[in-house]
N, C-alpha and C positions, 0 to 999 in steps of 0.2 A: 733450243729450250726457251721457255717464256712465251710460247705461242698464244696461250690463253690470256695471259696478262697483256700482251701486246695487242691482241684483238679487242679486249675489253677497253683498253685505253684509247684505241683509235676509233672504235665504233660508238662508245658511250663516254663522252667528255664529262658528263655529270657524275660519274661513279668514281668513288675513291677505291683504288685497288692496292692492296698491301700483300706482298709476297710473304707467306708463312714458311713455305718449303719449296725449293726447286732443285731438282737433281736429275742426273742421268744414271739409270740403273741398267747396265748392260747397254742395249740399244733402245731402251725405253726412256722417254722423257716423262718426268713426273712434276706436277705443279700442284701446290695447295695454296689458295688465295683467300683472303678475307676481303669481301667486296661490300662497300657501304654506299648508301644513298640517303643522305640526311642522317637520321637517327636509326635507320633500318640497315641490317647487315645480313649477309648470307656467306656461306663457305662454299667454295668451288674447288673440286678435286678433278684434275684432268691428266690422263696419260695417253701417250701416243708412241707408236713405234712403226718405222717404215717397213712395208712388206716388199713391194716391188714397183718400179716405174711410177713413182708419185702416188702410190696408194698407201694409206696408213691404217693400222688397226688402232682404234681409239676408244676411250670411255670417259664419261663425264658424269660426276655426281654433284648436284647442287643441293644444299641443305640450308633452309631458313627456319625460323621458329614455327612457321605454319605449313611448310611444304618441303618435300624432297623429290627431286627429279633424277632419274638415272637413265643415261643413254649410252649406247655404244654402237660401233659400226666399223665398216671397212670402206673408206672413201678417199678420194683425192682431197686436197686442201679446200677446194671450193665447196664440197659437200660437207666437210667438217665446219667451215665458216657458217654455212647456212643453218646447220643443226645447232651450233652454239648461239647464233643470233636468235633463233626462235625460242630456245630454252631460256636464255637470259631475259628476253622480252616477256615470256610467260611468268618467270619468277618475279620480275619487277612488278608486273601487273598484279600478281597475287599478294605482294607485300603492301600494295596500296589499299587493298580491301580490308 
């Protein structure tokens, strides 16, 4: 648990990350985070559950005042990390405009 929070803290040192809700529901990890960059904020909701041999079924919803992004997939950890990074980068870019 805490995969999204850990990823954001390690990849983006300039972001403030606050856990709103983190739990395990059955075999599904659930995280809801408030992420801030200066005076701008967005909410990130992430769920993942293991399927087999390092593959996870996951979904991510990121919501800011201007944008909402929804992604989901079935990937190993490296694929999830790449999807998270591109989505967070895009959300931060959208908040700057």
